[in-house]
C-alpha positions in Angstrom: 90.1 107.9 115.1 86.7 109.3 116.3 84.2 111.7 114.9 82.9 114.3 117.3 80.7 117.4 117.0 82.2 120.8 117.9 81.0 124.3 117.8 82.0 126.0 114.5 84.2 129.0 114.6 82.6 130.4 111.5 80.0 132.5 113.4 82.8 134.2 115.4 84.8 135.0 112.3 81.7 136.3 110.5 80.8 138.6 113.4 84.4 139.9 113.6 84.4 140.3 109.8 81.3 142.5 110.1 83.2 145.0 112.2 86.1 145.1 109.7 83.9 145.5 106.7 81.8 148.3 108.3 85.0 150.1 109.4 86.3 150.0 105.9 83.1 151.3 104.2 81.4 153.5 106.8 82.4 155.9 109.6 83.0 154.4 112.9 83.7 157.2 115.4 80.4 157.8 117.2 78.5 155.7 119.8 75.5 155.1 117.4 77.9 153.7 114.9 79.3 151.2 117.4 75.8 150.3 118.6 74.6 149.7 115.0 77.6 147.5 114.1 77.2 145.6 117.4 73.6 144.8 116.5 74.5 143.8 112.9 77.3 141.6 114.0 75.0 140.0 116.6 72.5 139.3 113.8 75.2 137.9 111.6 76.5 135.7 114.4 73.0 134.4 115.1 72.3 133.6 111.4 75.7 131.9 110.9 75.4 129.9 114.2 72.0 128.6 113.0 73.5 127.6 109.6 76.7 126.0 110.8 76.6 126.0 114.6 78.3 122.6 114.9 80.7 120.7 112.7 81.9 117.2 112.7 85.7 116.8 113.2 87.9 113.7 113.3 90.1 113.6 116.3 92.8 111.0 117.0 92.0 108.4 119.7 93.6 109.2 123.0 96.9 107.4 123.4 96.5 104.0 125.0 98.1 103.7 128.4 100.9 101.3 128.1 100.6 98.3 130.3 103.5 97.8 132.6 104.9 94.3 133.3 106.6 95.5 136.4 110.0 94.9 134.7 111.5 98.2 133.4 113.8 96.4 131.0 111.0 94.2 129.6 108.7 97.3 129.3 111.4 99.0 127.2 111.9 96.0 125.0 108.2 95.7 124.4 107.8 99.4 123.7 110.8 99.5 121.3 109.5 96.3 119.7 106.1 97.8 119.0 107.7 100.9 117.6 109.8 98.8 115.3 106.8 96.8 114.1 104.9 100.1 113.5 107.8 101.3 111.4 107.8 98.1 109.4 104.1 98.6 108.7 104.8 102.2 107.5 107.5 101.0 105.2 105.4 98.2 103.9 102.7 100.6 102.9 105.3 102.9 101.2 107.2 100.2 99.4 105.4 99.0 96.3 107.6 95.9 95.4 105.4 92.8 96.0 108.4 90.6 96.9 109.8 93.0 99.4 106.3 93.6 100.8 105.8 89.9 101.4 109.2 89.7 103.2 108.2 92.6 105.4 104.9 90.9 106.2 106.9 87.9 107.4 109.3 90.1 109.4 106.4 91.8 111.1 104.9 88.4 112.0 108.1 87.0 113.3 108.9 90.1 115.3 105.5 90.1 117.0 106.0 86.4 117.9 109.5 87.1 119.3 108.3 89.9 121.6 105.3 87.8 122.6 107.6 85.0 123.7 109.8 87.3 125.7 106.8 88.9 127.3 105.5 85.6 128.4 108.9 84.5 129.7 111.2 87.4 130.6 114.0 85.0 131.4 114.5 84.9 127.6 115.4 88.6 127.5 119.2 88.1 127.3 118.6 85.9 124.2 117.2 88.8 122.1 119.7 91.6 123.1 121.7 91.1 119.9 118.5 91.0 117.9 117.4 94.3 119.5 120.8 96.0 119.3 121.8 95.0 115.8 119.6 92.9 113.6 116.3 94.8 114.1 117.7 98.4 113.8 119.9 97.4 110.9 117.0 95.8 109.1 114.9 99.0 109.5 117.9 101.1 108.3 118.2 99.0 105.1 114.4 99.1 104.5 114.4 102.9 105.0 117.2 103.3 102.6 115.4 101.1 100.1 112.2 103.2 100.5 114.0 106.5 100.1 115.9 105.4 97.0 112.8 103.9 95.4 110.9 107.1 96.0 113.4 109.1 93.9 111.8 107.8 90.7 115.1 107.6 88.8 117.4 104.8 87.8 121.1 105.2 88.5 124.2 103.0 89.2 124.2 103.7 92.9 120.5 103.6 93.5 119.9 100.4 91.4 122.9 98.6 92.9 121.9 99.4 96.5 118.3 98.5 96.0 119.3 95.2 94.4 121.6 94.4 97.3 118.8 95.0 99.8 116.4 92.9 97.7 118.9 90.0 97.7 119.5 90.3 101.4 115.8 90.1 102.4 115.7 86.3 102.3 118.7 86.1 104.6 117.2 88.6 107.0 113.9 86.6 107.1 115.9 83.5 107.9 117.8 85.3 110.7 114.5 86.4 112.3 113.2 82.8 112.0 116.3 81.5 113.7 116.0 84.1 116.5 112.4 82.9 117.2 113.5 79.2 117.0 116.3 79.9 119.6 113.8 81.1 122.1 112.3 77.6 122.2 115.7 76.0 122.8 115.3 75.3 126.5 111.7 74.1 126.0 112.8 71.7 123.3 115.5 70.3 125.6 112.9 69.8 128.4 110.5 68.1 126.1 113.2 65.9 124.7 114.2 64.8 128.2 110.6 64.0 129.0 110.2 62.0 125.8 113.4 60.1 126.7 112.1 59.3 130.2 108.8 58.1 128.7 110.5 55.9 126.2 
């Protein structure tokens, strides 16, 4: 976000308001009347412009131009991945449970590392298709449901049971994300093992 100075609209509204107020209180059907109001509104505009000529407003930063890797499929994966991580951050801010928040922190970190690995080696793309098509969206769906139910502020059989199930699943989900990241190093581990064997 950036703070910029812009011309205030108050002087314009004040000048226009002068015409409205005069028309309600005094006659406005002769040329001298119009000339008088024009002068008064000009004076009002000048005074208000001197008082609040500019105001500071906060404007959002211009959207960053997304870097292209030259690979449309990889670009889509990275874009979807960034959106998913942003959604995790939003949910993390909304969910107050410390344990769930810590698990989401871990999921954010693992997801970022998974996408970084695929970006550095696009040949690993096929290895994360199931992760992108099922594990990641399902995780976000569960967390969104948990967030919505927690925001209701009531305790009930369905809400409590569902939230407890999500809480009990978080450890499994974190483990699944860890295994996905570990799988991306499978070929490298084999190459290193072969090199070590040769050295030995």
